[in-house]
C-alpha positions as CSV (number, residue, x, y, z in Angstrom):
1,M,78.2,91.3,106.5
2,S,78.4,88.3,104.2
3,D,79.5,87.4,100.7
4,V,81.8,90.4,100.2
5,T,84.7,90.6,97.8
6,I,87.4,93.4,97.9
7,R,89.4,92.9,94.7
8,S,91.9,94.8,92.5
9,N,92.1,98.0,94.6
10,V,95.1,100.1,95.6
11,F,95.3,101.2,99.2
12,D,97.8,103.9,99.2
13,N,99.4,104.9,102.6
14,C,96.1,104.6,104.5
15,L,95.8,104.6,108.3
16,V,97.3,108.0,108.9
17,A,95.2,108.9,112.0
18,D,93.9,107.1,115.1
19,S,90.1,106.7,114.9
20,Q,87.4,104.3,115.9
21,F,88.2,101.7,113.3
22,S,91.9,102.3,112.7
23,D,93.1,98.8,113.6
24,G,94.1,98.0,110.1
25,V,93.9,99.3,106.5
26,I,90.9,97.0,106.3
27,A,89.1,96.6,109.6
28,I,86.2,94.2,110.0
29,W,84.5,94.9,113.3
30,P,81.1,93.4,114.1
31,E,78.5,95.5,115.9
32,I,78.0,92.9,118.7
33,H,78.4,93.3,122.4
34,H,79.2,89.7,123.3
35,H,81.0,87.2,121.0
36,V,79.6,83.7,121.1
37,A,82.4,81.1,120.6
38,G,81.9,79.2,117.3
39,Q,79.3,81.6,116.0
40,P,81.0,84.3,113.9
41,F,79.0,87.4,113.0
42,H,80.4,87.9,109.4
43,R,80.7,85.3,106.7
44,N,82.6,84.8,103.4
45,I,84.8,87.9,103.1
46,R,87.4,87.7,100.3
47,I,90.3,90.2,100.0
48,E,92.1,89.4,96.9
49,N,94.5,90.8,94.3
50,N,94.8,94.2,95.9
51,T,97.9,96.4,96.4
52,F,98.6,97.7,99.9
53,R,101.2,100.5,99.9
54,V,101.8,100.9,103.6
55,F,104.2,102.9,105.9
56,D,103.0,101.1,109.0
57,R,102.3,97.5,110.0
58,P,98.5,96.8,110.5
59,I,97.0,95.8,107.2
60,L,94.1,93.5,108.1
61,Y,92.1,93.4,111.4
62,A,89.2,90.9,111.4
63,S,86.9,89.9,114.2
64,S,84.2,87.3,114.2
65,V,84.4,86.1,110.6
66,D,83.6,82.6,109.2
67,G,85.2,82.2,105.8
68,L,87.9,84.9,105.5
69,S,90.3,84.9,102.5
70,F,93.3,87.1,102.1
71,T,95.0,85.9,98.9
72,G,97.1,87.2,96.0
73,N,97.7,90.6,97.5
74,T,100.8,92.7,97.1
75,I,102.1,94.6,100.1
76,V,104.6,97.4,99.4
77,R,106.5,99.0,102.2
78,T,106.8,102.8,101.8
79,D,108.4,105.5,103.9
80,A,105.8,108.1,103.2
81,F,105.1,108.7,106.9
82,K,106.6,107.8,110.2
83,P,105.1,104.5,111.6
84,W,102.9,105.2,114.7
85,H,100.5,102.4,115.2
86,R,100.5,100.4,118.5
87,N,99.7,97.1,116.9
88,P,102.9,95.2,115.9
89,Y,101.2,92.8,113.6
90,A,100.3,93.0,109.9
91,I,97.3,90.7,110.3
92,T,95.2,90.4,113.4
93,L,92.4,87.8,113.6
94,K,90.1,87.4,116.5
95,N,87.4,84.7,116.8
96,C,87.6,83.8,113.1
97,L,86.9,80.4,111.5
98,K,88.0,79.0,108.1
99,V,90.8,81.5,107.3
100,D,92.8,81.3,104.1
101,I,95.9,83.4,103.8
102,H,98.2,82.6,101.0
103,G,99.9,83.8,97.8
104,N,100.6,87.3,99.1
105,Q,103.8,89.1,98.2
106,V,105.7,91.6,100.4
107,Q,108.1,94.1,98.8
108,G,110.4,95.6,101.4
109,T,110.1,94.7,105.1
110,L,107.2,95.2,107.4
111,N,109.5,95.0,110.5
112,V,107.0,93.0,112.5
113,P,107.8,90.3,115.1
114,C,105.1,88.1,113.6
115,T,103.1,88.5,110.5
116,C,99.9,87.1,111.9
117,Y,98.3,87.2,115.4
118,A,95.3,84.9,115.7
119,T,92.9,83.8,118.3
120,C,90.6,81.7,116.2
């Protein structure tokens, strides 16, 4: 996947069940068997000016992306459902390069020990 923009959407209490790609409201999973260090699979993915209404923590999970932007988003904590997810982080990044995360607003608390876990 390359040159993708996800803009001006409302994600309303997603992630209500455990399935193959339920690691985040937005989950970017490459279909590769072996990651090669320094050679990401996806490129230039922008997630901007969206509203995430969430009852649980995982918002973004990205693996093997070169040029990932998560900017200008609003995250609103709800109590629509009981939190259940095993991942304690709002943003999880694995093997990503050139990541830009800024200008996001959180309304309420996500109750996370860390807002970003990264192995980039």
